[in-house]
Structures are given as structure tokens and as C-alpha cells.
PAZAPA-4460 file (N, C-alpha, C; in steps of 0.05 Angstrom, whole numbers, plus 32768, in hexadecimal, padded with zeros to 4 digits):
% residues 247
    n_x    n_y    n_z   ca_x   ca_y   ca_z    c_x    c_y    c_z   seq   type   mol
   82F7   7F10   787C   82ED   7F18   7896   82FC   7F07   78AB     1      M     A
   8306   7F15   78BF   8313   7F07   78D5   82FF   7F03   78EC     2      R     A
   82FD   7EEA   78F6   82EB   7EE4   790B   82FA   7ED7   7921     3      T     A
   82F6   7EE0   793A   8303   7ED3   7951   82ED   7EC7   7962     4      T     A
   82F6   7EB6   7974   82E3   7EA8   7985   82E3   7EB4   79A1     5      F     A
   82E5   7ECE   79A2   82E6   7EDC   79BC   82D0   7EF2   79BB     6      T     A
   82BD   7EF1   79CE   82A8   7F04   79CF   82B0   7F1B   79E1     7      L     A
   82A4   7F33   79DD   82AB   7F4A   79EC   82A4   7F45   7A09     8      I     A
   82B7   7F4A   7A1B   82B2   7F45   7A38   829A   7F51   7A43     9      P     A
   8294   7F6B   7A3C   827C   7F78   7A47   8263   7F6A   7A3D    10      L     A
   8264   7F61   7A25   824D   7F53   7A18   8247   7F39   7A28    11      L     A
   825D   7F2A   7A2D   8259   7F12   7A3D   824F   7F17   7A59    12      L     A
   8259   7F2D   7A65   8250   7F34   7A7F   8231   7F39   7A7F    13      A     A
   8228   7F46   7A6B   820C   7F4C   7A69   81FB   7F33   7A65    14      L     A
   8206   7F21   7A54   81F8   7F08   7A4F   81F6   7EF7   7A69    15      V     A
   820D   7EF5   7A77   820D   7EE6   7A8F   81FB   7EF2   7AA4    16      L     A
   81FB   7F0D   7AA6   81EB   7F1A   7AB9   81CD   7F16   7AB3    17      G     A
   81C7   7F11   7A9A   81AA   7F0E   7A93   81A1   7EF2   7A96    18      G     A
   81B2   7EDD   7A9C   81A9   7EC2   7AA0   819B   7EBF   7ABB    19      C     A
   8182   7EB9   7ABA   8174   7EB5   7AD4   816F   7E99   7ADB    20      T     A
   8175   7E86   7AC9   8172   7E6A   7ACE   818A   7E5E   7ADB    21      R     A
   8187   7E4F   7AF1   819E   7E41   7AFD   81A7   7E2B   7AEC    22      N     A
   81C2   7E23   7AEF   81CD   7E0F   7ADE   81C0   7DF4   7AE2    23      A     A
   81B6   7DEF   7AFA   81AA   7DD5   7AFF   818C   7DD4   7AFB    24      D     A
   8180   7DEA   7AF0   8164   7DEC   7AEB   815E   7DDD   7AD1    25      D     A
   8150   7DC7   7AD1   814B   7DB8   7AB9   8136   7DC3   7AA7    26      A     A
   8124   7DD3   7AB1   810E   7DDD   7AA1   8117   7DF6   7A92    27      A     A
   8110   7DF6   7A78   8117   7E0D   7A67   8104   7E24   7A6D    28      A     A
   810D   7E3C   7A70   80FB   7E52   7A76   80EA   7E59   7A5E    29      P     A
   80D2   7E62   7A63   80BF   7E69   7A4E   80CA   7E82   7A40    30      A     A
   80C7   7E83   7A25   80D1   7E9A   7A16   80C3   7EB4   7A1F    31      P     A
   80D2   7EC9   7A21   80C7   7EE3   7A28   80B7   7EEE   7A11    32      L     A
   80A1   7EFB   7A16   8092   7F09   7A01   8092   7F27   7A06    33      T     A
   809C   7F2F   7A1D   809E   7F4B   7A24   80B6   7F50   7A36    34      K     A
   80C5   7F65   7A32   80DC   7F6C   7A42   80D4   7F83   7A55    35      L     A
   80D0   7F7C   7A6E   80C4   7F8E   7A81   80D8   7F9D   7A92    36      E     A
   80F0   7F91   7A96   8104   7F9D   7AA8   811D   7FA5   7A9A    37      T     A
   812C   7FB7   7AA6   8145   7FC0   7A9B   8158   7FA8   7A97    38      Q     A
   8158   7F96   7AAA   8169   7F7E   7AA9   8162   7F6C   7A91    39      R     A
   8148   7F69   7A8C   8140   7F59   7A75   8147   7F66   7A5B    40      Q     A
   8143   7F81   7A5A   814A   7F8F   7A41   8168   7F8D   7A3C    41      R     A
   8178   7F91   7A50   8195   7F91   7A4D   819E   7F74   7A45    42      A     A
   8191   7F60   7A51   8198   7F44   7A4B   8191   7F3E   7A2E    43      S     A
   8179   7F48   7A25   8170   7F43   7A0A   8183   7F50   79F6    44      Y     A
   818A   7F69   79FB   819C   7F77   79EA   81B7   7F68   79E8    45      V     A
   81C0   7F5E   7A00   81D9   7F4F   7A00   81D8   7F37   79EE    46      A     A
   81C0   7F2A   79EF   81BC   7F13   79DE   81BD   7F1A   79BF    47      G     A
   81B0   7F31   79B9   81B0   7F3A   799D   81CD   7F40   7994    48      L     A
   81DB   7F4E   79A6   81F7   7F55   79A0   8209   7F3D   799D    49      D     A
   8204   7F29   79AE   8213   7F10   79AC   820D   7F02   7991    50      T     A
   81F4   7F02   7989   81EC   7EF6   796F   81FA   7F04   7958    51      A     A
   81FB   7F1F   7959   8208   7F2D   7944   8227   7F27   7944    52      R     A
   8232   7F24   795C   824F   7F1E   795D   8255   7F02   7952    53      T     A
   8242   7EF0   7956   8245   7ED4   794D   823B   7ED0   7930    54      L     A
   822E   7EE4   7925   8222   7EE0   790A   8235   7ED4   78F5    55      A     A
   824E   7EDD   78F4   8260   7ED2   78DF   8265   7EB4   78E3    56      P     A
   8262   7EAA   78FB   8268   7E8D   7901   8250   7E7E   790D    57      V     A
   8237   7E89   7908   8220   7E7E   7914   821B   7E61   790C    58      R     A
   8224   7E59   78F4   821F   7E3D   78EB   8235   7E2B   78F7    59      N     A
   8249   7E36   7905   825E   7E27   7911   825A   7E23   792F    60      E     A
   8246   7E30   793A   8242   7E31   7957   8229   7E20   795F    61      I     A
   822C   7E10   7973   8215   7E02   797F   820A   7E14   7995    62      D     A
   81F4   7E20   7991   81E9   7E34   79A3   81E4   7E28   79BE    63      L     A
   81D9   7E10   79BF   81D2   7E03   79D9   81EB   7DFF   79E9    64      E     A
   8201   7DF6   79DC   821A   7DF1   79EB   8225   7E0C   79F5    65      V     A
   8222   7E21   79E5   822B   7E3B   79EE   821B   7E45   7A06    66      M     A
   8201   7E41   7A05   81F0   7E49   7A1D   81F8   7E39   7A36    67      I     A
   81FE   7E1F   7A31   8207   7E0E   7A48   8221   7E1A   7A54    68      Q     A
   8233   7E23   7A44   824C   7E2F   7A4D   8246   7E48   7A5D    69      A     A
   8234   7E58   7A53   822D   7E71   7A61   8221   7E6C   7A7C    70      L     A
   8210   7E58   7A7E   8203   7E52   7A97   8217   7E46   7AAA    71      R     A
   8229   7E35   7AA0   823D   7E2A   7AB1   824F   7E3F   7ABE    72      T     A
   8259   7E51   7AAC   8269   7E67   7AB6   825B   7E79   7AC9    73      A     A
   8241   7E7F   7AC3   8232   7E91   7AD4   822D   7E85   7AF0    74      N     A
   822A   7E6A   7AF1   8225   7E5C   7B0A   823F   7E56   7B1A    75      A     A
   8256   7E5E   7B0E   826F   7E59   7B1B   8277   7E3B   7B1C    76      G     A
   826C   7E2B   7B0A   8272   7E0F   7B09   828B   7E0A   7AF9    77      Q     A
   8296   7DF2   7AFB   82AE   7DEA   7AEB   82A7   7DE4   7ACF    78      T     A
   82B3   7DF3   7ABC   82AD   7DEF   7A9F   82B8   7DD5   7A96    79      P     A
   82AD   7DCB   7A7F   82B7   7DB3   7A73   82D3   7DB5   7A67    80      L     A
   82DB   7DCE   7A62   82F5   7DD3   7A58   8305   7DE4   7A6B    81      L     A
   831D   7DDC   7A73   832E   7DED   7A83   833B   7E03   7A71    82      D     A
   834A   7E15   7A7D   8356   7E2B   7A6E   8366   7E22   7A56    83      A     A
   8377   7E0E   7A5A   8388   7E04   7A44   8377   7DF7   7A2E    84      A     A
   8364   7DE7   7A36   8352   7DDB   7A21   8342   7DF0   7A12    85      A     A
   8339   7E05   7A20   832A   7E1A   7A14   833C   7E29   7A00    86      A     A
   8354   7E2F   7A07   8366   7E3B   79F4   836B   7E2B   79DB    87      D     A
   836E   7E10   79E0   8372   7DFE   79C9   835A   7DFE   79B6    88      A     A
   8342   7DFE   79C3   8329   7DFF   79B4   8327   7E19   79A3    89      A     A
   832F   7E2F   79AF   832F   7E48   79A0   8342   7E47   7988    90      R     A
   8359   7E3C   798C   836D   7E3A   7976   8362   7E28   7960    91      R     A
   8356   7E11   7969   834A   7DFE   7955   8334   7E0C   7945    92      E     A
   8323   7E1B   7953   830C   7E28   7945   8316   7E3D   7932    93      F     A
   832A   7E4D   793B   8336   7E61   792A   8341   7E56   7910    94      T     A
   8350   7E3F   7913   835B   7E31   78FC   8346   7E27   78EA    95      A     A
   8330   7E1C   78F6   8319   7E13   78E6   830C   7E29   78D6    96      H     A
   8308   7E41   78E3   82FD   7E58   78D5   830F   7E60   78BE    97      L     A
   8329   7E5F   78C3   833C   7E68   78AD   833A   7E55   7896    98      R     A
   8338   7E3B   789B   8335   7E27   7886   831B   7E2B   7876    99      D     A
   8305   7E30   7885   82EB   7E35   7878   82ED   7E4E   7866   100      V     A
   82F9   7E63   7871   82FB   7E7C   7862   830D   7E79   7849   101      R     A
   8323   7E69   784C   8334   7E65   7835   8326   7E55   7820   102      T     A
   8316   7E41   7827   8307   7E30   7814   82F1   7E41   7806   103      E     A
   82E4   7E52   7815   82D0   7E63   7808   82DC   7E76   77F5   104      K     A
   82F3   7E81   77FC   8301   7E93   77EB   8309   7E86   77D1   105      H     A
   8313   7E6D   77D3   831B   7E5D   77BC   8303   7E58   77AA   106      K     A
   82ED   7E50   77B5   82D5   7E4A   77A6   82CA   7E63   7798   107      Q     A
   82C9   7E7A   77A6   82C1   7E93   7799   82D4   7E9A   7782   108      H     A
   82EE   7E98   7786   8301   7E9F   7772   82FD   7E8F   7759   109      A     A
   82FA   7E74   775C   82F5   7E62   7745   82DB   7E69   7737   110      Q     A
   82C6   7E6D   7746   82AC   7E73   773A   82AD   7E8D   772B   111      K     A
   82B9   7EA1   7737   82BA   7EBC   772A   82CC   7EBC   7711   112      N     A
   82E2   7EAC   7712   82F3   7EAB   76FB   82E5   7E9E   76E3   113      Q     A
   82D6   7E89   76E9   82C8   7E7B   76D4   82B2   7E8D   76C8   114      A     A
   82A4   7E9C   76D9   828F   7EAE   76CF   829B   7EC5   76BF   115      E     A
   82B2   7ECF   76C8   82C0   7EE4   76B9   82C9   7EDB   769D   116      E     A
   82D5   7EC4   769C   82DE   7EBA   7682   82C7   7EB5   766F   117      E     A
   82B2   7EAA   7679   829B   7EA6   7668   828F   7EC0   765F   118      R     A
   828C   7ED3   7671   8280   7EEE   7669   8291   7EFC   7656   119      F     A
   82AB   7EFD   765A   82BD   7F0E   7649   82BF   7F01   762D   120      L     A
   82BE   7EE6   762C   82BF   7ED9   7612   82A6   7EE0   7601   121      A     A
   828F   7EE0   760E   8276   7EE7   7600   8275   7F05   75FA   122      E     A
   827D   7F15   760D   827C   7F32   7609   828E   7F3C   75F3   123      N     A
   82A4   7F2E   75F0   82B8   7F37   75DB   82AC   7F34   75BF   124      A     A
   8298   7F23   75BC   828C   7F1F   75A2   8275   7F33   759C   125      R     A
   826E   7F42   75AF   8258   7F56   75AB   8262   7F6D   759A   126      R     A
   8252   7F77   7587   8259   7F8E   7577   825D   7FA6   7588   127      P     A
   8273   7FB5   7583   8279   7FCE   7592   828B   7FC9   75AA   128      G     A
   8290   7FB0   75B1   82A2   7FAB   75C8   82BE   7FA8   75BE   129      V     A
   82D1   7FB6   75CB   82ED   7FB4   75C4   82FD   7FA7   75DB   130      T     A
   830F   7F95   75D5   8320   7F89   75E9   833C   7F93   75E6   131      S     A
   8348   7F9B   75FB   8364   7FA5   75FB   8377   7F8E   7600   132      T     A
   8391   7F93   75FD   83A5   7F7D   7600   83A6   7F75   761D   133      S     A
   839E   7F86   7630   839F   7F7E   764C   8388   7F6C   7654   134      S     A
   8373   7F6B   7644   835B   7F5D   764B   8343   7F6E   7652   135      G     A
   8348   7F88   7655   8332   7F9B   765A   831F   7F9C   7641   136      L     A
   8306   7F9D   7646   82F3   7FA1   7630   82E3   7FBA   7634   137      Q     A
   82DC   7FC8   761E   82CC   7FE0   7621   82BA   7FE4   7609   138      F     A
   82A6   7FF5   760D   8294   7FFD   75F8   828F   801B   75FB   139      E     A
   8290   8029   75E5   828B   8045   75E5   826D   804A   75E2   140      V     A
   8261   8055   75F7   8245   805B   75F7   823E   8076   75EB   141      L     A
   8251   8089   75EF   824D   80A4   75E4   8268   80AD   75DB   142      Q     A
   826C   80AF   75C0   8287   80B6   75B6   828C   80D3   75BB   143      A     A
   82A5   80DA   75BC   82AE   80F6   75C0   82CA   80F9   75B5   144      S     A
   82D0   8112   75AB   82EA   8118   75A2   82F9   812B   75B6   145      T     A
   82EF   812B   75CF   82FB   813C   75E3   8317   8132   75EB   146      G     A
   8323   8141   75FC   833F   813C   7604   8341   8121   7613   147      A     A
   8358   8114   7612   835E   80FC   7621   8370   8104   7639   148      T     A
   8372   80F2   764B   8381   80F8   7664   839F   80F2   7661   149      T     A
   83AD   80FE   7674   83C9   80F9   7678   83CC   80EC   7694   150      Q     A
   83E1   80DC   7699   83E4   80CF   76B2   83E4   80E1   76CB   151      P     A
   83EB   80FA   76C8   83EC   810C   76DF   83D2   811D   76E1   152      T     A
   83BF   8119   76D1   83A6   8129   76D1   8395   8123   76E9   153      D     A
   8385   8137   76F0   836E   8132   7703   8355   8137   76F3   154      T     A
   8342   8124   76F7   832A   8124   76E5   8310   8125   76F6   155      V     A
   82FB   812E   76EA   82E0   812C   76F5   82D2   8116   76E4   156      K     A
   82C7   8103   76F2   82BB   80EC   76E4   82A3   80E1   76F3   157      I     A
   828F   80DB   76E3   8277   80CC   76ED   827B   80AF   76E7   158      D     A
   8275   809E   76FA   8277   8081   76F4   8266   8071   7707   159      Y     A
   8261   8059   76FD   8252   8045   770D   8260   802A   770A   160      R     A
   8269   801F   7720   8278   8006   771F   8266   7FF0   772A   161      S     A
   8266   7FD9   771E   8254   7FC2   7725   8264   7FA8   7724   162      K     A
   8259   7F94   7733   8262   7F79   7730   8254   7F6D   7718   163      L     A
   825C   7F55   7711   8250   7F47   76FB   8233   7F40   7700   164      L     A
   822C   7F3D   7719   8211   7F36   7720   81FF   7F4E   7722   165      N     A
   820A   7F66   771C   81FA   7F7F   771C   81FB   7F8F   7735   166      G     A
   8208   7F84   774A   820A   7F93   7763   821B   7FAD   775F   167      Q     A
   8210   7FC3   7767   821D   7FDD   7763   8231   7FE1   777A   168      V     A
   8249   7FE9   7773   825D   7FEF   7788   825F   800C   778D   169      L     A
   8262   801C   7778   8264   8039   777A   8253   8045   7764   170      E     A
   8247   805C   7769   8236   8069   7756   8234   8087   775A   171      D     A
   8245   8095   774B   8244   80B2   774D   822B   80BE   7740   172      T     A
   821F   80AF   772D   8206   80B9   7721   81F1   80BB   7736   173      Y     A
   81EF   80A6   7747   81DB   80A6   775B   81E0   80BB   7771   174      A     A
   81F9   80C0   7778   81FF   80D5   778C   81FC   80F1   7782   175      S     A
   81FE   80F4   7767   81FC   810F   775C   8216   811F   775D   176      G     A
   822C   8112   7766   8246   811F   7768   825B   810F   775A   177      H     A
   8265   8119   7742   827A   810B   7734   8293   8108   7746   178      P     A
   82A3   80F5   773F   82BC   80F0   774E   82D2   8102   7743   179      A     A
   82E3   810C   7755   82FB   811B   774C   8312   8108   7751   180      I     A
   8320   8100   773D   8336   80EB   773F   8350   80F5   7734   181      I     A
   8365   80F3   7744   8380   80F7   773B   838A   80DD   772F   182      A     A
   838F   80DD   7716   8395   80C4   7708   83AE   80B7   7713   183      L     A
   83C2   80C6   771C   83DA   80BA   7727   83D6   80AC   7742   184      N     A
   83BD   80AE   774C   83B7   80A0   7765   83A4   8088   7761   185      Q     A
   839F   8082   7749   838E   806B   7743   839F   8052   7743   186      V     A
   8398   803F   7753   83A8   8027   7755   839E   800F   7745   187      S     A
   8385   800F   773D   8379   7FF9   772E   8383   7FFA   7711   188      M     A
   8391   7FE6   7706   839B   7FE7   76EA   8384   7FEB   76D5   189      P     A
   836E   7FDD   76D9   8359   7FDF   76C6   834C   7FFB   76C5   190      G     A
   834A   8008   76DC   833F   8023   76DE   8353   8037   76D1   191      W     A
   836D   8033   76D6   8381   8044   76CA   837F   8042   76AB   192      Q     A
   837D   802A   76A1   837B   8027   7684   8362   8033   7679   193      E     A
   834C   802E   7687   8333   8039   767D   8333   8058   767B   194      A     A
   833F   8065   768F   8340   8082   768D   8352   808C   7677   195      M     A
   8366   807D   7670   8377   8085   765A   8368   8083   763F   196      R     A
   8354   8071   763E   8345   806D   7625   832E   8081   7621   197      L     A
   8327   808F   7635   830F   80A1   7634   8316   80BC   7629   198      M     A
   8302   80C8   761B   8303   80E3   7612   82EF   80F4   7622   199      H     A
   82F6   810D   7628   82E4   811E   7636   82C9   8121   7627   200      T     A
   82B4   811C   7636   8299   811D   7629   8290   8102   7620   201      G     A
   82A1   80EE   7620   829A   80D3   7618   828E   80C3   762E   202      G     A
   8280   80AF   7627   8273   809D   763B   8279   8080   7633   203      K     A
   8280   806F   7646   828B   8054   7640   8281   8040   7654   204      Y     A
   8282   8027   764B   8280   8011   765E   829A   8001   765C   205      T     A
   82A5   7FFB   7673   82BE   7FEB   7675   82B8   7FD1   7684   206      F     A
   82C4   7FBC   767B   82C2   7FA2   7689   82DF   7F9C   7692   207      W     A
   82E2   7F9C   76AC   82FD   7F9A   76B8   8301   7F7D   76C2   208      V     A
   8313   7F6D   76B6   8319   7F53   76C1   8325   7F56   76DD   209      P     A
   8322   7F40   76EC   832C   7F41   7708   834A   7F47   770A   210      A     A
   8359   7F3D   76F6   8376   7F42   76F8   837D   7F5F   76F4   211      K     A
   8369   7F6F   76E9   836E   7F8C   76E7   835F   7F9B   76FC   212      L     A
   8351   7F8C   770E   8341   7F99   7723   834C   7F91   773F   213      G     A
   833C   7F82   774D   8344   7F7A   7769   8350   7F5F   776B   214      Y     A
   8352   7F51   7755   8361   7F38   7754   8356   7F21   7764   215      G     A
   8369   7F10   776C   8361   7EF8   777C   835B   7EFF   7799   216      E     A
   8363   7F17   77A2   835E   7F1E   77BE   8342   7F29   77C2   217      S     A
   8337   7F37   77AE   831D   7F44   77B1   8320   7F5B   77C5   218      G     A
   830A   7F67   77CC   830A   7F7D   77DF   82EE   7F83   77EA   219      S     A
   82E9   7F7F   7804   82CF   7F84   7810   82BA   7F72   7803   220      G     A
   82A6   7F7F   77F7   8290   7F71   77E9   8299   7F65   77CF   221      D     A
   82B0   7F6C   77C6   82BA   7F62   77AC   82C8   7F47   77B0   222      I     A
   82BD   7F32   77A6   82C8   7F17   77AA   82E2   7F13   779A   223      E     A
   82F2   7F00   77A1   830A   7EFA   7791   8303   7EF3   7774   224      P     A
   8313   7EFF   7762   8310   7EFA   7746   82F6   7F05   773B   225      N     A
   82EB   7F19   7748   82D2   7F25   773F   82D7   7F3A   7729   226      A     A
   82CA   7F37   7713   82CC   7F4A   76FD   82BB   7F63   7703   227      M     A
   82C4   7F7A   76F9   82B5   7F93   76FD   82AB   7F9E   76E3   228      L     A
   8293   7FAB   76E4   8289   7FBA   76CD   8288   7FD7   76D6   229      T     A
   8293   7FE9   76C6   8293   8005   76CD   8288   8015   76B6   230      I     A
   8272   8023   76BC   8267   8037   76A9   8272   8052   76B0   231      E     A
   827E   8060   769D   828D   8078   76A5   828B   808E   7690   232      A     A
   828B   80A6   7699   8289   80BE   7687   829D   80D2   7691   233      E     A
   82B1   80D9   7680   82C6   80ED   7686   82BB   8108   7681   234      L     A
   82B7   8117   7698   82AA   8131   7696   82BD   8148   7691   235      L     A
   82D4   8146   769E   82E6   815D   769D   8302   8154   76A5   236      E     A
   8316   8161   7699   8332   815E   76A1   833B   8179   76AC   237      I     A
   8346   8177   76C4   834E   8191   76D2   8363   81A0   76C2   238      A     A
   835F   81BA   76C2   8373   81CC   76B7   8388   81D0   76CD   239      T     A
   83A2   81D0   76C6   83B7   81D3   76DB   83B1   81ED   76EC   240      P     A
   83B1   81EA   7705   83AC   8201   7718   8390   8206   771D   241      G     A
   837D   81F8   7710   8361   81FD   7714   8355   81E4   7722   242      V     A
   8347   81E8   7739   833C   81D2   7748   8321   81CA   773E   243      K     A
   831D   81B1   773A   8302   81A7   7731   82F0   81A5   774A   244      L     A
   82D5   81A8   7745   82C2   81A2   775A   82B0   818C   774F   245      D     A
   82A3   817E   7762   8292   8167   7759   8274   816D   7759   246      N     A
   826D   8186   7755   8250   818D   7753   8248   818C   7736   247      D     A
***
């Protein structure tokens, strides 16, 4: 996730417009319990939007100092940082966030790799589980002697992909619409290998090591070095010239 230290100008304008306390007013205003005016509502929404904008870095921000800066700017007073110092502070903060992000990425990668190694070692000893030379593991849940795929085939397939902690990533069973996949467009090595192992009408569970999945980079909700579990059923292989539908 990329985070900058720059708030949306319109959002800041709304926040500043909603400040009713003067900079030299020492008494804190009583919290509102009701929003009665358009100005109050707009100001409150601006505050909520600001909080959402700052959510990724909320533990890095001193809210009271931020409010002081807002009041100083709104009152037209001289800020504690001039333009050059403010730019330097932004660069410093951006570098800090990058270091924090890098460290978290490293920690997640190490944790997930250790969990994967432990799981795959134990899983390989289970009856019915087969390990391939690449490191992919699979179990046949429903055997079939149906046709197997070719690299240029398009297939209809039901599948559910999950993380090791059980979090579901994709689920065609739940949607009620199988996926239509052109195999020559599949980029994940583990998924490519899995589809070559399947027979039409068969049902399988695949355990995909990170090196055959999203690797050390991860993707979205998928952390670095996160192993995937895929439950899959090959429903149909397209006949040349005949288009599959996912109903």
C-alpha cells in the first residue's frame, strides 16, 4: 500500500472551514451531541473523511499536533515549519513509512514461509496426498477417468481458493457460476500444473507453495510467501469452435 502525507485539498478546506475555535482560545469546546447546521454536518463529514484518509498511518500521527496545525493555518498564523522544513518533514515521513512497510513485508514473508514449510511437511505424510517434483501437493477427492487438458484448451471449472488460515479468496461454488479459463492465459505456475493433473469430472484439493503462487511479492490480501489451498473440479473441456457458458 502506498501512503503519502498529503491530504485532499478540498477535504482540508472543509476541515478548516469547520473550525470554530480561535487559535488563542485556551478552552476546549464541548463535544457535539447533535449536528444541527449544514456547516456542522459538512465539518463532521470532513473529519470522518480525514480519519479514513489517515487510517493507514493513524498510529504514526499525533492528532493533537495535527489539530494545532489546522488551527494555526486557519487563523493565518505563522506555522512552526516553513515551506522548506515542511517538505523535509514530508520526505522524512515518507521514508519512515517505506521502512515500516518493508519491515512488515519481511516479517510476514518469514512467518508465512515457516508456516508453509511446517504445513507441507506434515501434509506430505497424510495418506492420499501426493507431492510433485515442483513442490505442489494434491489429493484426489473424486477420481475420474475423463479427459485431461492440453495447454491450449479452454475449460469450465469450479474452484475455491483459500489462504492457509482459511480466508477464502475466490469461490465459484458460492457464486453459482463456474469459471471459464483459457489455460494459455494462466500465469500462476501452480495453477497451470494443477490443471494438467486434473481429469474431467474429477475433484481435487491442491496445496500451492508460495513459489508456485504469488511468491515473495504477494498480491492484495495475499501476504508475501503465502501458501494457497485450491479445491477444484474440472467440469468440461471446450470442444474446438464451441463456446462454453458458466451456467
